[in-house]
MDAnalysis code that builds the backbone (N, CA, C; Angstrom):
import MDAnalysis as mda
import numpy as np

u = mda.Universe.empty(393, n_residues=131, atom_resindex=np.repeat(np.arange(131), 3), trajectory=True)
u.add_TopologyAttr("name", ["N", "CA", "C"] * 131)
u.add_TopologyAttr("resid", np.arange(1, 132))
u.add_TopologyAttr("resname", ["UNK", "UNK", "UNK", "UNK", "UNK", "UNK", "UNK", "UNK", "UNK", "UNK", "UNK", "UNK", "UNK", "UNK", "UNK", "UNK", "UNK", "UNK", "UNK", "UNK", "UNK", "UNK", "UNK", "UNK", "UNK", "UNK", "UNK", "UNK", "UNK", "UNK", "UNK", "UNK", "UNK", "UNK", "UNK", "UNK", "UNK", "UNK", "UNK", "UNK", "UNK", "UNK", "UNK", "UNK", "UNK", "UNK", "UNK", "UNK", "UNK", "UNK", "UNK", "UNK", "UNK", "UNK", "UNK", "UNK", "UNK", "UNK", "UNK", "UNK", "UNK", "UNK", "UNK", "UNK", "UNK", "UNK", "UNK", "UNK", "UNK", "UNK", "UNK", "UNK", "UNK", "UNK", "UNK", "UNK", "UNK", "UNK", "UNK", "UNK", "UNK", "UNK", "UNK", "UNK", "UNK", "UNK", "UNK", "UNK", "UNK", "UNK", "UNK", "UNK", "UNK", "UNK", "UNK", "UNK", "UNK", "UNK", "UNK", "UNK", "UNK", "UNK", "UNK", "UNK", "UNK", "UNK", "UNK", "UNK", "UNK", "UNK", "UNK", "UNK", "UNK", "UNK", "UNK", "UNK", "UNK", "UNK", "UNK", "UNK", "UNK", "UNK", "UNK", "UNK", "UNK", "UNK", "UNK", "UNK", "UNK", "UNK", "UNK"])
u.atoms.positions = np.array([
    [135.502, -87.050, 46.534],
    [136.458, -87.018, 45.087],
    [136.725, -85.556, 43.959],
    [137.124, -85.101, 43.954],
    [137.238, -83.919, 43.083],
    [137.697, -84.296, 41.708],
    [138.075, -83.924, 40.883],
    [138.602, -83.730, 39.980],
    [140.221, -83.012, 39.856],
    [141.063, -83.590, 39.326],
    [142.611, -82.746, 38.829],
    [142.812, -81.751, 37.421],
    [142.755, -80.943, 37.263],
    [143.213, -80.986, 35.646],
    [144.652, -80.852, 35.774],
    [145.085, -81.200, 34.575],
    [146.382, -81.143, 33.941],
    [147.458, -79.809, 34.655],
    [146.672, -78.884, 34.459],
    [147.965, -77.897, 34.947],
    [148.333, -78.017, 36.600],
    [147.265, -78.355, 37.208],
    [147.584, -78.598, 38.604],
    [148.551, -79.856, 38.880],
    [148.549, -80.965, 38.264],
    [149.384, -82.155, 38.166],
    [150.545, -81.573, 37.653],
    [150.379, -80.663, 36.671],
    [152.129, -80.017, 36.027],
    [152.457, -79.276, 37.654],
    [151.897, -78.170, 37.957],
    [152.685, -77.647, 39.343],
    [153.215, -78.423, 40.515],
    [152.131, -79.709, 40.421],
    [152.399, -80.668, 41.841],
    [154.122, -81.417, 41.447],
    [153.830, -81.348, 39.633],
    [154.799, -82.333, 40.036],
    [156.531, -81.280, 39.556],
    [156.281, -80.585, 38.656],
    [157.385, -79.560, 38.301],
    [157.690, -78.849, 39.238],
    [157.096, -78.020, 40.460],
    [157.664, -77.233, 41.326],
    [158.351, -76.434, 40.727],
    [157.411, -75.667, 39.986],
    [157.742, -74.661, 39.026],
    [157.717, -72.760, 39.837],
    [156.450, -73.300, 40.007],
    [155.968, -71.880, 40.085],
    [155.486, -71.659, 41.787],
    [156.229, -70.873, 42.560],
    [156.073, -70.909, 43.569],
    [154.570, -70.572, 44.636],
    [153.735, -70.311, 43.841],
    [152.442, -70.235, 44.628],
    [151.475, -71.025, 43.996],
    [151.582, -70.985, 42.534],
    [150.518, -72.672, 42.139],
    [151.233, -73.705, 42.390],
    [152.237, -73.777, 42.916],
    [152.856, -74.895, 43.174],
    [152.712, -75.624, 44.920],
    [152.557, -74.347, 45.503],
    [152.290, -74.424, 46.877],
    [151.347, -75.000, 47.086],
    [149.672, -74.497, 46.349],
    [148.217, -74.318, 46.395],
    [148.104, -76.395, 45.961],
    [148.912, -76.538, 44.635],
    [149.121, -77.621, 44.306],
    [149.344, -78.989, 45.400],
    [150.222, -78.667, 45.887],
    [150.864, -79.530, 47.109],
    [150.512, -79.314, 47.752],
    [149.478, -78.693, 48.200],
    [148.585, -78.519, 49.974],
    [147.432, -79.322, 49.487],
    [147.102, -79.369, 48.237],
    [145.270, -79.680, 47.613],
    [145.826, -81.184, 47.708],
    [147.202, -81.870, 46.739],
    [147.252, -83.328, 46.665],
    [147.424, -83.554, 48.301],
    [147.949, -82.966, 48.836],
    [148.168, -83.597, 49.878],
    [147.175, -83.556, 51.304],
    [146.264, -82.894, 50.625],
    [144.737, -83.004, 51.579],
    [144.035, -84.105, 50.995],
    [144.550, -84.764, 49.991],
    [143.764, -85.855, 49.610],
    [143.594, -87.611, 50.208],
    [142.864, -87.868, 50.305],
    [143.018, -89.066, 51.311],
    [141.785, -90.568, 50.100],
    [142.550, -91.715, 50.602],
    [142.171, -92.459, 49.997],
    [140.173, -92.847, 49.822],
    [139.774, -92.179, 51.062],
    [137.849, -91.871, 51.021],
    [137.748, -90.548, 50.755],
    [138.721, -89.920, 50.084],
    [138.194, -88.515, 49.415],
    [139.324, -88.365, 48.617],
    [139.528, -89.413, 48.017],
    [140.599, -88.716, 46.554],
    [140.136, -87.714, 45.352],
    [141.414, -87.894, 44.746],
    [141.500, -87.178, 43.850],
    [141.162, -87.802, 42.264],
    [140.696, -87.696, 41.154],
    [140.293, -87.689, 40.045],
    [140.885, -87.450, 38.863],
    [142.104, -88.629, 38.246],
    [142.850, -87.830, 37.190],
    [142.027, -88.568, 36.091],
    [141.278, -87.769, 34.726],
    [141.271, -88.486, 33.210],
    [142.322, -88.737, 32.325],
    [141.627, -89.595, 31.614],
    [142.726, -89.906, 30.700],
    [143.634, -88.774, 30.115],
    [142.727, -87.468, 29.321],
    [143.187, -86.165, 28.893],
    [144.522, -85.814, 29.841],
    [143.935, -85.788, 30.983],
    [144.887, -84.858, 31.654],
    [146.418, -85.988, 31.775],
    [146.172, -87.228, 31.782],
    [147.552, -87.934, 32.205],
    [148.331, -87.749, 31.001],
    [147.613, -87.551, 29.330],
    [148.014, -87.583, 28.506],
    [148.656, -86.380, 28.080],
    [148.399, -85.041, 29.071],
    [148.630, -83.611, 28.787],
    [149.840, -83.871, 29.580],
    [150.049, -84.527, 30.515],
    [150.778, -84.539, 31.569],
    [152.336, -84.779, 30.878],
    [151.952, -85.964, 30.228],
    [153.289, -86.496, 29.739],
    [153.754, -85.282, 28.418],
    [152.437, -84.821, 27.743],
    [153.081, -84.588, 26.892],
    [153.976, -83.080, 27.088],
    [152.689, -81.749, 28.256],
    [153.502, -80.787, 28.708],
    [154.929, -81.268, 29.288],
    [155.208, -82.739, 30.287],
    [156.683, -82.949, 30.910],
    [157.404, -82.892, 30.034],
    [157.467, -83.997, 28.650],
    [158.375, -84.206, 27.461],
    [158.731, -82.773, 26.984],
    [157.887, -81.919, 26.368],
    [157.665, -81.213, 25.614],
    [158.535, -79.946, 25.873],
    [157.391, -78.862, 27.113],
    [157.426, -77.817, 27.655],
    [158.860, -77.615, 28.669],
    [159.261, -78.956, 29.719],
    [159.962, -79.180, 30.908],
    [161.438, -80.061, 30.006],
    [161.158, -80.639, 29.225],
    [162.707, -81.627, 28.243],
    [162.821, -82.394, 29.261],
    [161.476, -83.239, 30.292],
    [161.965, -84.518, 30.803],
    [161.756, -85.338, 30.283],
    [163.075, -86.408, 30.920],
    [163.449, -87.461, 30.405],
    [162.367, -88.650, 30.267],
    [162.628, -89.056, 29.384],
    [161.614, -90.753, 29.778],
    [161.508, -91.030, 30.762],
    [162.429, -91.338, 31.521],
    [162.659, -92.238, 32.531],
    [161.974, -91.266, 33.682],
    [162.169, -89.787, 34.065],
    [161.504, -88.900, 35.052],
    [160.001, -89.118, 34.363],
    [159.213, -88.727, 33.696],
    [158.264, -88.999, 32.832],
    [157.302, -90.598, 33.635],
    [158.128, -91.643, 33.366],
    [157.917, -92.888, 33.477],
    [157.530, -93.271, 35.040],
    [158.562, -92.798, 35.708],
    [158.110, -92.129, 37.415],
    [157.343, -91.435, 38.035],
    [157.426, -89.865, 37.062],
    [156.025, -89.719, 37.480],
    [154.328, -90.735, 37.726],
    [154.809, -90.964, 36.053],
    [153.208, -91.781, 36.001],
    [153.179, -93.362, 36.746],
    [154.282, -93.748, 37.064],
    [154.416, -94.911, 38.098],
    [153.830, -94.660, 39.686],
    [154.120, -93.145, 39.965],
    [153.795, -92.444, 41.347],
    [151.952, -91.990, 40.933],
    [151.637, -91.552, 39.864],
    [150.810, -91.224, 39.870],
    [149.640, -92.605, 39.774],
    [150.150, -93.772, 39.267],
    [149.078, -94.876, 39.647],
    [149.114, -95.461, 40.420],
    [150.116, -95.207, 40.982],
    [150.471, -95.890, 42.297],
    [149.097, -95.280, 43.823],
    [149.354, -93.737, 43.513],
    [148.835, -93.320, 44.708],
    [147.235, -93.891, 45.450],
    [147.499, -94.051, 46.160],
    [146.462, -94.643, 47.187],
    [145.449, -93.447, 46.759],
    [145.231, -92.285, 47.492],
    [144.864, -91.251, 47.517],
    [144.255, -90.284, 45.890],
    [144.566, -91.138, 44.352],
    [144.427, -90.807, 43.434],
    [143.947, -91.366, 42.514],
    [142.755, -91.513, 41.763],
    [142.229, -92.412, 40.925],
    [142.545, -91.973, 39.594],
    [142.803, -93.077, 38.965],
    [143.206, -92.429, 37.897],
    [142.402, -93.497, 36.622],
    [141.527, -92.521, 36.048],
    [140.850, -93.038, 35.012],
    [141.216, -94.365, 34.362],
    [140.538, -95.837, 34.154],
    [141.079, -96.651, 33.230],
    [142.819, -97.086, 33.460],
    [142.647, -96.986, 35.173],
    [144.036, -97.343, 35.277],
    [144.824, -98.333, 34.999],
    [143.846, -99.762, 34.819],
    [144.832, -101.037, 34.311],
    [145.117, -101.230, 32.863],
    [144.118, -99.917, 31.970],
    [144.516, -99.334, 31.017],
    [145.640, -98.709, 30.679],
    [145.798, -97.542, 31.439],
    [146.925, -96.852, 31.883],
    [148.042, -97.369, 31.867],
    [147.628, -98.763, 32.354],
    [149.196, -99.276, 33.232],
    [149.721, -100.082, 31.925],
    [148.773, -100.770, 31.037],
    [149.099, -101.119, 30.103],
    [149.865, -100.245, 29.268],
    [149.295, -98.959, 29.030],
    [150.129, -97.902, 27.763],
    [151.160, -97.610, 28.532],
    [151.297, -97.417, 29.645],
    [153.208, -97.507, 30.384],
    [154.171, -98.335, 30.418],
    [153.339, -99.561, 30.243],
    [154.775, -100.711, 29.447],
    [154.609, -100.958, 28.798],
    [154.056, -100.497, 27.766],
    [154.579, -100.064, 25.953],
    [154.810, -98.781, 26.361],
    [154.851, -98.114, 26.662],
    [155.824, -96.915, 26.691],
    [157.616, -96.847, 27.313],
    [157.392, -98.000, 28.729],
    [158.560, -97.869, 28.846],
    [159.212, -99.260, 28.141],
    [158.630, -99.972, 27.417],
    [159.808, -100.763, 26.641],
    [159.558, -100.502, 25.222],
    [159.023, -99.644, 24.870],
    [159.321, -98.572, 23.336],
    [160.105, -97.446, 23.202],
    [160.088, -97.054, 21.785],
    [160.317, -95.615, 21.416],
    [159.261, -94.997, 21.590],
    [158.035, -94.859, 21.438],
    [156.565, -95.080, 20.957],
    [156.703, -93.655, 22.166],
    [155.677, -92.458, 21.550],
    [155.319, -91.962, 22.276],
    [154.085, -92.304, 23.499],
    [153.889, -91.815, 24.340],
    [153.043, -92.513, 25.489],
    [151.064, -92.006, 24.892],
    [151.310, -91.136, 24.038],
    [149.441, -90.871, 23.148],
    [149.353, -92.301, 22.341],
    [150.750, -92.644, 21.784],
    [150.815, -93.646, 20.681],
    [150.201, -95.024, 21.465],
    [150.970, -95.033, 22.568],
    [150.983, -96.481, 23.213],
    [149.447, -96.607, 23.866],
    [149.076, -94.833, 24.575],
    [147.862, -95.212, 24.979],
    [146.764, -95.673, 23.964],
    [146.562, -94.668, 22.505],
    [145.583, -95.348, 21.436],
    [146.218, -97.164, 21.224],
    [146.806, -97.752, 21.068],
    [147.626, -98.960, 20.902],
    [146.850, -99.705, 21.924],
    [146.774, -99.414, 22.752],
    [146.791, -100.503, 23.520],
    [144.753, -100.610, 23.994],
    [144.329, -98.933, 23.807],
    [142.607, -99.026, 23.702],
    [142.112, -99.625, 22.715],
    [142.331, -99.973, 21.979],
    [142.121, -100.433, 20.240],
    [142.238, -101.796, 20.959],
    [143.604, -102.222, 21.479],
    [143.514, -103.661, 21.878],
    [142.744, -104.398, 22.437],
    [142.369, -103.437, 23.877],
    [141.557, -103.707, 24.773],
    [139.821, -103.681, 24.768],
    [139.676, -102.794, 23.238],
    [138.394, -102.450, 22.942],
    [137.692, -104.130, 21.363],
    [139.321, -104.710, 21.468],
    [138.983, -105.743, 20.428],
    [139.808, -105.762, 19.117],
    [139.804, -104.945, 19.133],
    [140.396, -104.395, 17.609],
    [141.402, -105.453, 16.958],
    [141.213, -105.934, 16.058],
    [142.352, -106.902, 15.619],
    [143.823, -105.928, 15.233],
    [143.911, -104.902, 14.780],
    [145.028, -103.972, 14.932],
    [144.807, -102.745, 14.462],
    [145.671, -101.430, 14.985],
    [145.468, -100.682, 14.799],
    [146.051, -99.773, 13.574],
    [145.372, -99.151, 12.775],
    [145.931, -98.391, 11.829],
    [146.630, -96.934, 12.235],
    [147.777, -96.486, 11.124],
    [147.978, -95.156, 11.175],
    [149.215, -94.195, 10.159],
    [148.628, -93.383, 9.921],
    [149.952, -92.928, 8.867],
    [151.237, -92.204, 9.073],
    [151.093, -92.478, 10.571],
    [152.577, -92.167, 11.191],
    [153.459, -93.224, 11.204],
    [154.516, -92.940, 10.594],
    [154.991, -94.492, 10.774],
    [155.797, -94.709, 11.743],
    [156.690, -93.578, 12.406],
    [156.917, -93.910, 13.712],
    [156.223, -94.629, 15.013],
    [154.622, -93.995, 14.845],
    [153.802, -95.201, 15.560],
    [153.638, -96.491, 15.069],
    [153.794, -96.401, 13.954],
    [153.704, -98.036, 13.133],
    [154.937, -98.871, 13.850],
    [156.211, -98.286, 13.673],
    [157.482, -99.096, 14.209],
    [157.256, -99.303, 15.609],
    [157.273, -98.226, 16.589],
    [157.329, -98.085, 17.479],
    [156.196, -98.520, 18.765],
    [154.851, -97.988, 18.426],
    [154.100, -98.428, 18.903],
    [153.082, -100.046, 19.165],
    [153.525, -100.561, 17.630],
    [152.669, -101.632, 17.452],
    [151.493, -101.542, 16.149],
    [151.503, -100.490, 15.322],
    [150.444, -100.336, 14.575],
    [150.662, -100.998, 13.839],
    [150.184, -100.446, 12.496],
    [149.913, -100.803, 11.319],
    [150.094, -99.576, 10.061],
    [150.986, -99.388, 9.182],
    [151.178, -98.189, 8.699],
    [150.518, -98.697, 7.568],
    [149.757, -97.563, 6.805],
    [148.473, -97.283, 5.779],
    [149.673, -96.685, 4.619],
    [149.832, -97.456, 3.658],
    [150.564, -97.232, 2.746],
    [149.652, -96.690, 1.757],
])
């Protein structure tokens, strides 16, 4: 198993750099269920951020990328059940993916609720606003 950094994932999905995208595609294409790649939670959060901010990708495209990543048999995504829950919340709300992941992580950890100073996260991700 090998770890995949965010920039490898970005190059693979964005196909925006002929040299690096080709290398990322070759590498990811060589992965197998027996010898998979591993994607850490921070890399998923960064991937979503980069796609949304740097590439102005729309929510539908980002959802598609996350589903593809989570379904890939040759890639292990850290805490994939948690990531699926965060993705579901992201799909049905207007919350940022990071806020969805934070809220779902706290819920799975047994928190009664998650507090925030971020009014948008409170409204969209189900957190409670501290006033």
